[in-house]
N, C-alpha and C positions, 0 to 999 in steps of 0.2 A: 455787121458793124454802125451803128447811129451817130455821126458828125455832134460836134456843136458848134453852136453860132453866142457871139455878144451882143448881144443889147445895150441901146445906150446907155442904157445904166450902170450898163460891167458887168453885168452877169451873163453866168454862159444858159444857154439853154439848148435842148433837145434840137437838128433840124430833121429833115426831113432824109432816114435811113438810105444810105446810098450800099447798104448791103446788107446780105443775109442776114438776120442774128447771130446764126451760128458760126462768122465769120469772126465774133469777137470772142467765141468760145477757143482759138487756139490759141489767142496770145496772153489771154487770161491764164492757160496749164503752162503757159512756156514762166510766164512772168511765176506761179505760182511757187514753180523750184527756186525761183529767189527766197522765197520766207519762211520756204523747210529748211534750208541753208544755213538761214541768217540763225533761224529758233534752236537748229542745232547746236550750232554753237555760242551763240548764249550761255547754251542749258547746262554745255561743259562746265562754267566757271564753276557750278555748282560743285563738281567731284574738285576743281583744280583747287578749290580754296580747302577743303578738309584736306587737302593729299600737301599742300603749301604749308600749312599748316604744320601737321607733325615734320614736313622737312625740315621747317627753318625754325620749327619751336617758336606760335608767335600768338599773341594775344588775339579776344575777336578783333576788338577794335582796328590792328596792325593787316592783318588778313583779309580784313574788308575791303583793302587796299588796292584790290582783283576788281573788285564789282567801281571803285572812283575811280581807275582806272578804265575801266572795258567802257564805261557807260557817263564819264565826260567827254570821249569823244565826242560823245553829240551834243554838248555844248561848246564844244572849240570847233567844230569842224558841219556845222549843220546850216549856217547861215550861207558860209563861205562853197559848199557844196549844192547850195540852190540858186546860186549864181553859175556855177558851172552847170548846172539844167538848164539854165534861161537861155546858157551861150554854146550847149553842145545837143541839146535834145533830152528826152527823159532814156531811149535807149544808149547813147554810144552812155553815158553817167553810171547806167548801170551792170556796163563793160569795165569800165576804169576804177569803180568800186568793188566788181570783181579781183581787177588785177590789185589794186590795193589791199583786199583780204589777202591774199595767197602773199604775196611779199609779210606779212602778221604771220600769216603762222608757218611758213618758215625761219622764225624769227624764234620760233622756240626750242630749234634745235642747236644753237648757240648758246642760248638759256641755262637750254638742257647741259650741256658740255662745262660748260663754265660754272655752274651751281649755282644761277644770278640772279638774287627776288626781285634785284630793279629790272634786270632784265628783261625777267617772265611779264613785268609791268609793263614795261617800254611793246615790247611783242601784242600785250592785246591791248593795246593803246592804237596801235599801229594796224591792228584785223578790225577791232571799231572803227576805228577810224574808215574805211572800207564799206563798211554795214551801213553806217552811217549815210552814206551815198545813196546803199543802194533803198533805205526808208525814205530819202526824202525825194529818190524819185519814183520809187515802186509801188510806194500809198499813193499817192495822189494821179497816179496812172491808172491802177485801178478803180479809183474813186469816179476820174473822167470816159473810163472806158466802160459805157453804157448812160443811160437812162440816172439823175441825179435821184431820181424818187428811190432808185434801186440802189444809193450807194454805199450803209450800212452793209446793207445786206451780201452785195459782193462782196467788198473791204472785209466784212465776217469770214470768209466762204475761203476766204486766203489764208485768212487769220489762221486759219483751223488747219493750213498745213502747215504752217509754220510751229504749231500744239504740235505735229506728230510729230516732229526737228527736236524740239524739249523734250520730247516722250521717248524717244527712241535715246535720245545724247544722257541720258544716266545709267541708262541699262550697261552702255555698248564699254561707256565712260566708267564708268561702278568694274566692267570686269579688265577694260586693257588697262587703266589706270592707278587703278587702285585694289591692282591683285595682289599686292604684298602685305600684309598685315604689315603697320607701323609701331614704333619700338615707344612707348609709353617714358612721360617727361624725363623723370627719374632713369633709364635704362638709358634716353639719352645724355643728361650729364655724366655717370658714370664712363661714357664714353671719352678715350683720348683726342686731342685734334684730330691725327690722321684719321684714325676709327672712324669719326664723326664725317670727317670730307669725304668720305667712301661710302660711309652708310648714304650720305647725300647723293653723291655723285648717282652709287646702287638706283636711290627710290626717284632721281627726277628721269634717269633715261627710261620710266615707263609714256612718259610724254612724247616721246619723239618722234615711233611707227604711227601715231595717231593724225597728230600734224600733219605729215610730213605724207600720208594721206589723204588727209584733209587740202593741204594746199594743191594737192596736181588737183584731185575735183573743183579745186576753185578754176582754173587754168583753164581748165577742161568745159566749165560750165559758162567761161567767158565768152568762148568761143564757140559755143552754141548762139548766146545768146546774140552774140557781134553776125551770126550769119541766118542768125531768122530774121524773119522780115513780117514785124510790128509796125502795124498799121500810128502814124506820127501822129501825136496831138500836140498839134501849137502848147507854147507855155507863153507865157505872160508880155515876156519882152517882146512878143510875136502878133501877138491881138489886135487885132484893130480895133477901134471905139471903147480904149479902157479908158476908167473912171482920171483922168486926173487929176481929181482932188481928192480920192480914197487912197485912205490906207489903213495897212495893218490896224492900228494904234488905234481905228474907230471902229473897229469893230470888238464890243462886249465877247461875243458869244466864244472870240479867236482867244481871248487873254483869259478867259476865263477857264480858257478850254488846254491852254498851254499849259494850267497851276492840275486840271484834272489830270493831264496826262502824267504830271512830274509827281502825281498822287498815286496814281495807278500802279505807274512803274516801278516806286517807292515802294510799295507796298508788295506787290506782286515780289518782286528778286533778293528784296530782304526776306522775305516768308525762305524762296524756293533754296537761297543761297545758305537759312543756317537747320534747313532741314535731317544732312545728315548728323553734324552733331546737338540736333535737339532730339534726336531720335536714337539717338546714344547715350542720354541724361539716364539714367540707375530711374529716375519719378516717371518717366516716359514710358522704354521699350528699351533699352538698354542693348542697341546693336552693334554689331561690330561695322565699321566707315563700309565693308562694300557692299553687309548688307543693305544697312540704310541707304545706300544710293541707286537700291533696288526700288524702295521703296518711294523715292523719289518722283518715278517714273507714276506715282499715282495722281499725286500731286497737278505737275503737266498733263500725265492724259486725261485730268479730268475735264482742264482748258480744253482741248481736241475734244473731247464729248458735246461742251460746251457751247463752245460756235459753231460744229458741225449742228447741232438742236438751235443754235439762236439762228443761225443764215433766215430759214424760213419765218420765223419767226418774229426778224424782223421786219422784213414785208410786207407785217399784218399787223403787227402792235408798234404806236409809237416806241423808238429806241429811248426818247427820255424816260416815262415809267418801267421800262426796262432795265435800263440801267439804275433808277436809283431802287429796286429791286433784288437788282441782284450784287447792290454795294451796302445795302441790311444787310442780307443773309453773309454777303461775305465776312460784315464785322461782326456778327453775329458767331458766326463759329469761330473766330480769330477768339474771341471773346469768352465764349466755351470751354477751349485751350489752353488756356490760362488759369484756368477756374477748375480743371479735371485734371487725373493723373491714369499712366496704363495706356491703354490701347486703343479706349476713349475717347484720350488727345490727340493719342495721332493719329485715329480717322477723320478727330472732327478736323487741325489742322490740314490734314491733305484733301479733304472737300472743298476748300476755300478752290479748290484751282478751278472745278465746276463753275462756282458765280464769279470768277477773276477774265472768263473766257470771253465774254462780249464787251468789255471795256474799253480796249485800246481803240479798235474797230469805231466802235458807236460816239467814244468821246472826238475820235478824229474828225468823223462827218458831218459833228451837232459844231465843231471849231470847225469847218471848212463852210462850215451852211454860208451861204450868199459870198462868198467873198468872190465869186468869176474871176478877174484876171488875177487879183492878188492868187490866186488857191498856189503855184509855186510856193514862196515869200509865205503863205500861212503856214505851209507845209514846215517851211525852214525852219519857226517860230516851235509849232508841234513838237519840229523832232529834239529839236535845243532841249527841251522840258522836260525827255527821258532822260537827260543827267541825272533825276530823281534814281533812276538805277545807281547813280552813282552818291549820292549824298545819305539820302535815307537808311542803303543799309553800311555807310560806315557809322552815325547815329544809335542806329540800335547796336552794333556795335559798343560801343561805347557803354551801352544802358548796359547790356548783357554781360560786359566785366564789372560793373559798380554793386547790379540786383542781381545777376543771375539770369540766365537764357530765359528758362522759363515766363520771367516776366516779362521779359523787354521785348513780349510782340504786341504792346498799349499800343506801341506806333502805329504800325500798320490801322489799329483800328481807328486812330487818330486819322489814318488818310482816306479809309472807308469813309469813316462823317461825310469830309470836302466833297467828296463824288459823291454824295447822296444831293448835296447843296447842291450841286451844276447838273444833277441829274434833273430838278425841278426846280433848278430857278438861275444857274448860271447860263444858262445852255439858248436860252432863251438870244436869238439872234436882233438885235433894232431895223430889224428893217424895214421901220417905219422912217428909216434916213434915206431909200428909194427913190422915194412919193417927193423929193425935196429935192432932188440932183440932176 
């Protein structure tokens, strides 16, 4: 592993390697397990949404409170977590984040017993609060665990395993959570209050076993990380020679990058959240929820394949150029799906995942460029922007309730247009400032 030192301008640069390059492989592999786990849990929301929609007979806008509760945690807790990282370090923050996630997973048990939608939302908020801690600590840790010029490639590789989790989750979640066919709205309205309550209890109970196993797995993973000998990387408050006059608010690429993360996560999550219902539309595929859940894996699987392919590409192609190409293709595919019907529209929307693949790690690395000792604070701001996954799906849900789900995908198209702007213009660091500081 190569260490990093701080220059007089406050930037972190590689120092003389102090150990063999393979020394960084093991800690990278250990931290990658975290990316897999939070990807798996995030994508389970795509299965919870149609499940809770049928249990509580919710509108599209109301059921998107699932994503609102989950992704609002990034806005609420990213800055506090960044302060925790600066206080206790990256590794300990990862352990605390995992323990918080376990608490959230175990909260699904009383939520299912009480058949309480607000309690489900609370469990999701706590779970996502823990994931936020992992994001704030693990993303910059991977970014700093090697040469700066290969940061995008390295982060893309770990995100590929995040996508492996998102690919597996719909299959497992569909099998365990959506195994029983839900009653139609007309059938629900014909039930007595007592029968309706029993139906909801029976349907809600399907989440108990999966989230119990998840909670135990998170506890074991916390022990694994705690016992692992990860290289210590100094945080911003421990670095000497940092720029006293510098501020994250002076870095244009970071601020516009935060909006890019907002747009990307909002678009990706919004598309994934509606896929089960979208593929169930008569004019698209007319699938049952369980069948549609299996096809959601193609969307997230495309992101996984794209990230494995993107890792070597990002080491050879300018990240901004590759990001621009992916934004254009993703926007074109969503537009095509809105204009088409049947299985052509289905496969067009599922293919979007392939071009979503490199967006998060690329925007994140471009946003973190030249932050130096401000990397921890910059990571906190970028992770706050993941709140796009809370806001964009709710807005799309309101659009779907008004004009129909098929046409509501216009919102992700707008998001991809902004990402195109960021790739070509907004990601340029104002590095000329360093010459005068």
